[in-house]
C-alpha positions in Angstrom: -76.9 1.1 -14.1 -75.1 -2.0 -16.0 -75.7 -4.8 -13.5 -72.5 -6.7 -12.7 -71.6 -9.2 -15.1 -72.4 -12.7 -14.2 -69.2 -15.0 -13.1 -67.6 -16.5 -16.3 -67.4 -20.4 -16.5 -64.3 -20.9 -14.8 -65.5 -18.1 -11.5 -69.1 -19.1 -10.7 -69.2 -22.6 -12.0 -67.4 -26.1 -10.6 -64.8 -27.8 -12.5 -64.8 -31.3 -13.2 -62.2 -31.8 -11.0 -63.7 -30.1 -8.3 -67.4 -32.3 -9.0 -65.2 -35.3 -7.3 -64.1 -33.1 -4.4 -65.1 -35.3 -1.3 -65.3 -38.9 -3.3 -61.6 -38.2 -4.6 -59.7 -36.8 -1.3 -61.7 -38.8 0.7 -59.9 -42.2 -1.6 -56.8 -40.3 -1.5 -57.0 -40.2 2.3 -57.6 -43.9 2.4 -54.8 -44.9 0.0 -52.1 -42.8 2.2 -53.6 -43.5 5.8 -51.0 -46.1 6.4 -47.8 -43.7 5.3 -50.0 -40.5 6.5 -47.8 -40.6 10.9 -44.2 -40.5 7.7 -46.4 -37.6 6.4 -46.6 -36.1 9.9 -42.6 -35.8 10.0 -42.4 -34.2 6.8 -41.4 -30.6 7.4 -44.1 -27.9 6.3 -42.3 -26.8 3.0 -41.5 -30.3 1.7 -44.5 -31.9 2.6 -46.6 -29.2 0.4 -43.8 -29.5 -2.1 -45.3 -30.0 -5.7 -42.7 -30.2 -9.3 -39.8 -29.2 -6.9 -36.8 -31.5 -5.3 -38.3 -33.1 -2.6 -41.2 -34.5 -4.4 -38.6 -36.6 -6.1 -37.7 -37.7 -2.7 -38.0 -41.7 -2.8 -40.5 -42.8 0.0 -41.8 -38.9 0.6 -45.4 -38.4 1.0 -46.9 -35.3 0.2 -49.5 -34.5 2.6 -52.8 -34.5 2.1 -54.9 -31.8 0.2 -52.3 -28.8 0.3 -50.3 -29.7 -2.7 -52.4 -26.9 -4.7 -50.7 -24.2 -2.6 -47.4 -23.1 -4.8 -49.9 -23.3 -7.7 -51.5 -20.7 -6.1 -48.7 -18.5 -4.4 -47.5 -18.3 -7.8 -50.1 -16.7 -8.7 -49.6 -13.9 -6.5 -47.9 -11.0 -7.0 -48.4 -7.7 -5.3 -48.7 -4.8 -7.9 -45.9 -2.7 -8.7 -46.4 1.5 -9.4 -44.2 4.1 -11.1 -41.8 5.3 -9.4 -42.9 9.3 -8.7 -44.7 11.1 -5.7 -47.2 12.7 -4.7 -47.4 14.4 -1.5 -50.5 15.4 -0.7 -49.2 18.6 1.3 -48.4 20.1 -2.4 -51.9 19.8 -3.3 -53.2 21.6 -0.4 -53.7 19.0 2.9 -52.4 20.2 6.6 -51.8 17.4 8.6 -53.2 19.6 12.0 -56.0 16.8 12.4 -58.7 19.7 12.3 -58.4 20.6 9.0 -60.9 18.9 5.6 -58.0 17.8 3.5 -60.9 15.8 1.4 -60.0 18.4 -2.1 -56.2 18.1 -1.2 -56.8 13.9 -1.5 -58.7 14.1 -4.8 -56.5 16.8 -6.0 -53.5 14.2 -5.5 -54.4 11.2 -6.2 -56.3 12.6 -9.6 -52.8 14.3 -10.7 -51.5 10.6 -9.5 -53.7 8.9 -12.2 -53.0 11.7 -14.3 -49.4 10.8 -14.5 -49.8 7.1 -14.9 -50.1 5.8 -11.6 -47.0 5.9 -8.5 -47.5 6.7 -4.8 -49.7 9.0 -2.8 -48.3 10.0 0.2 -48.8 10.7 3.8 -46.7 12.2 5.9 -45.5 13.9 9.3 -49.2 14.6 11.1 -52.8 13.4 11.1 -54.7 14.2 8.3 -58.5 14.7 8.0 -60.5 13.2 4.9 -63.9 12.7 3.7 -64.5 9.1 1.4 -61.1 8.6 -0.7 -61.4 6.5 -4.3 -58.4 4.8 -5.6 -58.0 4.5 -9.1 -55.6 2.2 -11.3 -52.2 2.2 -10.3 -52.5 4.7 -7.2 -51.1 3.3 -4.2 -52.0 5.4 -0.2 -48.9 5.4 1.4 -49.3 6.5 4.9 -46.0 6.7 6.5 -44.9 5.7 9.8 -46.1 8.8 12.1 -48.9 9.7 9.7 -52.3 9.0 10.6 -55.4 9.3 8.2 -58.5 10.4 10.0 -62.2 10.0 8.4 -64.9 12.6 9.4 -67.7 11.2 11.8 -70.3 13.4 9.2 -72.0 10.3 7.1 -73.5 12.9 4.7 -69.7 12.9 3.6 -70.3 9.4 2.4 -73.4 9.7 0.5 -72.0 9.0 -2.7 -74.5 5.8 -3.8 -71.6 4.1 -5.4 -71.8 0.1 -6.1 -71.1 -1.4 -2.9 -72.6 -4.3 -0.8 -73.7 -4.7 2.7 -74.0 -7.7 4.4 -73.4 -9.9 1.3 -76.0 -8.0 -0.4 -75.7 -5.0 -3.5 -76.9 -1.4 -3.4 -76.1 2.1 -4.2 -75.3 2.9 -0.8 -72.3 5.3 1.2 -69.2 4.6 0.2 -66.4 2.6 2.2 -63.8 5.1 3.7 -61.4 4.2 1.0 -62.8 2.6 -2.3 -61.8 1.6 -5.9 -64.0 -0.4 -8.4 -62.7 -2.0 -11.8 -59.3 -0.5 -10.8 -56.1 -2.9 -12.2 -53.1 -1.8 -9.8 -54.1 -0.3 -6.4 -52.1 -0.1 -3.0 -53.0 1.1 0.8 -49.2 0.8 2.0 -47.5 1.9 4.9 -46.3 2.0 8.6 -48.8 4.8 10.1 -52.5 4.8 11.5 -55.7 5.0 9.5 -58.6 5.5 11.8 -62.1 5.5 11.3 -63.4 7.3 14.3 -66.4 4.7 14.7 -67.7 4.8 18.2 -70.7 4.3 20.4 -71.0 8.0 19.7 -71.7 7.8 15.9 -72.0 4.9 13.6 -71.5 2.2 15.8 -75.0 3.0 17.3 -76.6 2.8 13.7 -76.8 -0.9 14.7 -78.7 -0.6 17.0 -78.1 -2.2 19.9 -77.7 -0.8 23.7 -73.9 -2.0 23.8 -73.3 0.2 21.1 -74.4 3.4 22.0 -78.1 2.8 20.7 -81.0 4.7 22.6 -84.7 4.6 22.4 -86.3 6.6 19.5 -82.9 7.2 17.2 -82.7 5.1 14.3 -81.0 2.4 13.1 -80.8 -0.6 10.4 -82.8 -2.8 11.0 -85.4 -1.3 8.8 -83.4 -0.8 5.7 -81.5 -3.7 6.4 -84.5 -6.0 6.0 -85.9 -4.1 2.5 -82.4 -4.8 1.1 -82.8 -8.5 1.8 -86.3 -8.1 0.8 -85.6 -6.1 -2.8 -82.7 -9.1 -2.9 -85.1 -11.9 -3.1 -88.0 -10.4 -5.1 -85.1 -9.3 -7.7 -84.8 -5.5 -7.9 -82.0 -4.0 -9.8 -79.4 -2.8 -8.2 -79.0 0.5 -9.3 -82.8 1.0 -7.8 -81.4 -0.4 -4.4 -80.7 3.0 -3.2 -80.0 3.4 0.1 -78.7 7.3 1.7 -77.9 7.8 5.5 -81.4 8.0 6.8 -81.0 3.8 6.1 -78.1 3.7 8.3 -76.5 0.9 6.6 -72.9 1.6 7.8 -70.1 1.4 5.3 -66.7 -0.9 4.8 -63.7 0.8 5.6 -61.4 -0.6 2.9 -63.5 -2.0 -0.4 -61.8 -2.8 -3.7 -64.4 -3.8 -5.7 -64.5 -5.8 -9.1 -60.4 -4.9 -9.0 -57.0 -6.7 -9.8 -53.9 -6.8 -8.6 -54.3 -5.6 -4.8 -52.6 -4.7 -1.6 -52.9 -3.3 1.1 -49.7 -3.9 3.5 -48.4 -2.3 6.8 -51.2 -0.2 8.3 -53.0 0.0 10.9 -56.7 0.3 11.2 -58.9 1.5 14.1 -62.3 2.5 14.5 -64.2 1.3 11.7 -67.8 1.4 11.2 -68.1 -2.3 9.7 -66.2 -4.6 8.2 -62.6 -3.4 7.8 -60.6 -5.2 4.7 -64.1 -6.3 2.1 -62.1 -6.8 -1.5 -65.1 -7.9 -3.4 -65.1 -10.1 -7.1 -61.7 -9.3 -6.8 -58.5 -11.2 -7.8 -54.9 -11.2 -6.9 -55.1 -9.9 -3.3 -52.3 -9.9 -1.2 -53.3 -8.2 2.8 -50.0 -8.7 4.4 -49.0 -6.6 8.1 -52.2 -5.5 8.5 -52.8 -4.3 12.2 -56.0 -4.1 13.1 -57.9 -3.1 16.5 -61.5 -2.2 16.2 -64.2 -3.8 18.8 -67.3 -2.2 17.0 -70.5 -4.2 15.9 -69.3 -6.2 12.4 -65.7 -5.5 12.7 -65.1 -8.3 10.9 -61.0 -8.0 9.7 -60.6 -8.9 6.7 -63.1 -10.2 4.1 -62.4 -11.9 1.0 -65.6 -12.2 -0.7 -66.4 -13.3 -4.0 -62.8 -13.0 -4.6 -59.6 -15.6 -6.1 -56.3 -15.8 -5.2 -56.0 -14.0 -1.8 -53.1 -14.0 0.8 -52.9 -13.0 4.0 -50.1 -13.1 6.2 -48.2 -11.8 9.0 -51.1 -9.5 9.9 -52.9 -9.0 13.7 -56.0 -9.1 14.4 -58.3 -7.6 17.5 -61.9 -7.8 16.4 -65.2 -7.1 17.3 -66.3 -10.0 15.2 -64.5 -12.3 13.5 -60.9 -12.0 12.1 -61.2 -13.4 9.2 -64.4 -14.3 7.5 -64.4 -15.4 4.1 -67.6 -15.0 2.1 -69.8 -15.3 -1.5 -73.1 -13.2 -1.4 -76.1 -13.4 0.3 -78.8 -16.0 -0.1 -80.5 -14.6 -3.9 -77.8 -12.1 -4.1 -75.2 -14.7 -4.1 -76.8 -16.8 -6.1 -77.1 -14.2 -8.9 -73.5 -13.2 -9.0 -72.5 -16.8 -8.5 -69.0 -15.9 -7.3 -67.2 -18.3 -5.4 -63.8 -17.4 -2.9 -61.6 -19.7 -3.6 -57.5 -20.2 -3.6 -56.9 -18.3 -0.2 -54.1 -18.5 2.4 -53.8 -17.4 5.9 -50.9 -18.2 7.5 -48.4 -16.2 10.0 -51.0 -14.5 11.0 -52.2 -13.3 15.0 -55.8 -13.6 16.3 -56.9 -12.0 19.6 -60.3 -11.3 20.5 -62.8 -12.3 17.6 -66.2 -14.2 17.2 -63.9 -16.3 15.3 -59.8 -16.6 13.5 -61.3 -18.3 10.9 -64.7 -17.9 10.0 -66.5 -19.4 6.4 -69.9 -17.7 6.0 -72.5 -17.0 6.9 -73.0 -14.5 3.4 -71.5 -17.9 1.7 -74.4 -18.6 -1.0 -72.1 -19.0 -4.1 -69.8 -21.1 -1.9 -65.6 -21.5 -1.3 -62.9 -24.1 -1.6 -59.5 -24.8 -1.6 -59.2 -22.4 1.7 -55.7 -23.4 3.6 -54.7 -21.5 7.0 -51.1 -22.7 8.9 -49.2 -21.6 11.3 -51.2 -19.1 12.9 -51.5 -18.8 16.6 -54.6 -17.7 18.5 -55.3 -16.6 22.0 -57.7 -14.8 24.0 -60.8 -15.9 26.3 -62.9 -13.3 24.1 -61.7 -15.8 21.1 -64.4 -17.9 20.5 -63.6 -20.3 17.9 -60.7 -21.7 16.1 -62.1 -22.3 12.7 -66.0 -22.1 12.2 -68.3 -22.8 9.2 -71.9 -20.9 9.6 -73.9 -21.8 7.0 -78.2 -22.7 6.9 -80.7 -23.1 4.1 -81.9 -19.9 3.3 -78.1 -19.3 2.1 -76.8 -22.7 1.4 -73.5 -23.4 -1.1 -70.9 -25.6 -1.0 -67.9 -25.5 1.0 -65.1 -27.5 0.2 -61.7 -28.2 0.6 -60.3 -26.6 3.7 -57.7 -27.4 5.0 -55.9 -26.0 8.5 -52.6 -27.3 10.1 -50.0 -26.2 12.6 -52.0 -23.5 14.4 -51.2 -22.7 18.2 -54.7 -21.9 20.0 -53.8 -20.8 24.2 -57.4 -19.8 25.1 -61.0 -20.1 23.1 -64.4 -19.4 24.6 -66.0 -22.3 22.2 -64.9 -24.4 20.0 -61.7 -25.3 17.8 -64.1 -26.5 14.9 -67.4 -25.5 14.9 -69.7 -26.6 11.6 -72.9 -24.8 12.2 -76.0 -25.5 9.8 -78.1 -23.8 12.5 -76.9 -20.5 12.1 -80.2 -17.9 11.9 -82.7 -19.7 9.8 -81.1 -23.5 10.1 -83.5 -25.6 8.6 -85.5 -23.0 7.1 -85.1 -22.9 3.5 -85.0 -24.3 0.1 -80.8 -24.4 -0.4 -79.5 -27.2 2.2 -76.1 -26.6 3.0 -72.6 -28.7 2.1 -69.5 -29.3 4.0 -67.2 -31.5 2.2 -63.5 -32.4 3.0 -62.2 -30.4 5.9 -59.3 -31.0 7.5 -57.5 -30.2 11.2 -53.6 -31.1 11.0 -50.8 -30.7 14.1 -53.4 -27.8 16.1 -53.4 -27.7 19.6 -54.8 -25.5 22.3 -54.7 -25.3 25.6 -58.4 -24.1 26.7 -62.2 -24.2 25.2 -65.4 -25.4 25.8 -65.1 -28.2 23.0 -62.6 -29.5 20.3 -65.3 -30.6 18.1 -68.9 -28.7 17.9 -70.2 -30.2 14.3 -74.0 -29.6 14.0 -75.8 -30.4 10.4 -79.4 -32.2 10.3 -81.5 -34.6 8.3 -81.1 -33.0 5.0 -77.9 -31.8 5.1 -74.9 -33.9 7.3 -71.8 -32.3 7.5 -69.4 -35.1 5.1 -65.4 -36.0 5.4 -64.3 -34.2 9.0 -60.5 -35.3 9.5 -58.5 -34.5 12.7 -55.6 -35.9 13.0 -52.2 -35.4 15.2 -53.8 -32.7 17.5 -53.8 -32.5 21.0 -56.6 -30.4 22.6 -56.0 -29.9 26.5 -57.9 -28.6 29.2 -61.8 -28.9 27.1 -64.6 -28.5 29.4 -67.1 -30.4 27.6 -67.8 -33.5 25.2 -67.6 -33.0 21.4 -71.5 -31.9 19.8 -71.6 -34.4 16.2 -75.2 -33.9 15.1 -75.6 -36.0 11.2 -72.0 -36.0 10.7 -70.7 -38.5 8.2 -66.9 -39.7 7.8 -65.3 -38.0 10.9 -61.9 -39.5 11.2 -59.6 -38.6 14.3 -56.5 -40.0 13.8 -53.6 -39.8 17.1 -55.8 -37.1 18.8 -55.7 -36.4 22.1 -58.0 -34.6 24.2 -57.6 -33.9 27.8 -54.8 -36.1 28.1 -56.5 -38.9 26.6 -56.2 -40.7 23.6 -59.5 -40.6 20.9 -59.6 -41.9 18.1 -62.8 -42.5 15.9 
């Protein structure tokens, strides 16, 4: 099997502009500091305008770090599909919730593809199926009132497709909805996708008694360690074959190496593992999706080694990170060397989860240009608002990360956490890098910490800016270890102005 290609120069290498990264942005910050109070008063659309009417207004100050957003949004365009419908009931599907409709789904998708594309439509009932493999120009439409339920027999997914498990490539179980190297592919509609995962199946593979695992049962731990070691040893991906006996859970939706992807409107419940995981994709829109799944590693949306990604108007209620941006783990991430970049998260609601917007930990190829705005976060079971987790085994450069106008109610831990001591911590040869991170007009009502920043001697965190923020009912002082160029301006903590 052909190995995935390495990144093209514009994907996996750093441009001259980006190499100037922290230096240029810091110079810009100093230059506009005197006028920043004016910028803070500008409407968001005006402050981020580029090349438009507002840019020409005398005295208008561009808000730091956001000038790329209009250009990124101009590139993100949802795919269009031919106006042809392929109802799955035409191909023998029954919406009784018990009949296995796998063959009917396959026939409908095949017919749609052969016709040059269109809409494979699910309406009027609950339809049971195994994995669904979409192709170019296919839009799987799950209409309001319809549900797709996925079989709980793991052997239905033992297809040995190219996938990733925690950022490492393998030939493994098929994700529930999968597409590889497709152009123009979508899952849309107001219906429900039910993975039917629970402690009795899928979740117990995690190996934790909390999720139903019992002493003497199989779990993922041995196979997970073996897979990671294979990657470190350079074993070809085609030889990394892991079936059901390995207990490595599949993702729910995974477009792999695709272009022009749309996930819109659906409700996703009870996933074995990560929910929406675009890998090596370009031009991805995730819009109006509701995710409600509290199993182990149940991240909501994980763009991985992908670029030009828009996540908007979604609701997350998860057992792990609501959004987790990734780019591959350790040696495998460095081998493929494709960062995640140009990612916009806006107008979303985050409830339970380990982090609202998280970057890492499988982030070895790096991430750059992440923009989160106008999101709301509130739950005693939501740990952090913006979380960057990395260590010296992963490595990678995490830079140009911005959050503004985010309203936070209750957090269990910190508003901003940057943690280089995550898992292996400093024990590795690839010191992590974080630079140019900014929070502007972020408010929180209750948290344990405002800032929790932990670098270490050989890996300092650099250029963190907190501007025009208010953090109330903060229980403990900031943790700031091995951080350079930390700036707080017009920041209020527990009613007291702070600055540094």
